[in-house]
N, C-alpha and C positions, 0 to 999 in steps of 0.2 A: 631548852627543849620542853615540849609539852608532855606532861605526865598525868594521864587521865586517872580518875578514881574509878576502880572497878567495884561494882556492887558486891556487897558481902555474900549474898546468896550465890553469885557467880563464882566467887573465890572458893566457896565451899564445894561447888560442883567440880571446879578445876582440881581442887585438892583430892577429891575422891577419885577422879580420873588419873591423877598423878600416882596415887597409891596403886591403882589397877595396872597402869601402863609402865610405870617407872620413869616416865618422862618428866622433865622440869615443868613447873606451872607456866613459866614464861614461854617455853617452847610450845606447850599446848595452846596458850593464848595466841601466839603468833600464827600457828597453823590454822586455828579457827578463823582469825581475821583474814588471813590470805585466802582461805576457801570462800569466805563470805564475799570478799572483794571480787574474786574470780567469778562467782555466780552472778553478782550484780552486773559486772561487765558483760557477761554472756547474755543476760536478760535484756540488756540495753544495746546489744549488738555492737559493742565497742571492740 
């Protein structure tokens, strides 16, 4: 399985958000990726 390297500054931002929301970093990352993919699909009328 592909395991991408997430840039350190993004990890730091996710960590701060984790502290604020109480959500796991993996959950936050998954939510962000899903929203991004949804927006791209909508922009491309898919």
